[in-house]
N, C-alpha and C positions, 0 to 999 in steps of 0.2 A: 354500465350500471352509476346512477349517479349521487355524486355524494354524497352522506346523510349530511343532514342539516341543524347541528347542535347550537344551539346558545349558552354562555357563561353568562354565569350572574355573574354582575360585579358587586355584590358582595355574598360570597359562599356562605350556605349553613349545613347544620347537623337539622331535617326536618325529622318531628317526632313526630307522636298524635297530636299531641294538643299546640303544640310549641314551635319552633324551632331557635336552634344555640344558634349565634354567629360565629365564623371556626375563629374568627379575630379575641373574641374573648375563649374555646377554649385555651387557645397559643398562649393569655393574656397566665390564665389561670397553669398551664404547665409551664412557664414558665417560673411562676412564682413560687409552684409545691419548690424547682427543682435548687432554686436558687432557696426558701429555707432545708430546703435538704442538707442542701452543702454550709450553709450558714451554719448548725446543728452538728450537724459531721466536726467540722473545724472548733469550733465549741464543747462537744466534750473528747474530742481529745488532744484539748493546751489542761481540761480537768482529769482525767487521765494518769497524762505525766505530773501535773503537781500533787498531784495524790503519789503517785511512785513517789517523785521524789517524795514526799515527806512520811512514806513507809520507812525506805532510806538513813533517814536524819535521824527517825524511833525511834531502831536497829541493831545503827550505827555504834553506840557501846562508850562514846566516850559520855554521857549524858548521863551511864547509869551511875549511880552508891557505887561508891566505893566501899568495896567489902572488908573487914582485918581476918587476916589471917593470920591463927599462932605465928609465933614466932620458931624459929627449930630450937633453942636451945628451954624454949619453956613446954618443948615436946617433951626434953628428953630428961627434964627433970623431973617430969611430977609419975 
């Protein structure tokens, strides 16, 4: 049996019906989308942590108004 003669093209492409897309373009698009996804993940994590800290500060209680409670002797006199 003779070995099959395969020609490898110097610039492999994805061949579609009307046009072809080079593999390097596909790799670049995939890399850019992954980097954007990682950046968005980092930003959303930071934003959620900041919102969580803000809600803790809101409900901590040291910034709530002080309520006037009646004294014990005022309750006994009435």
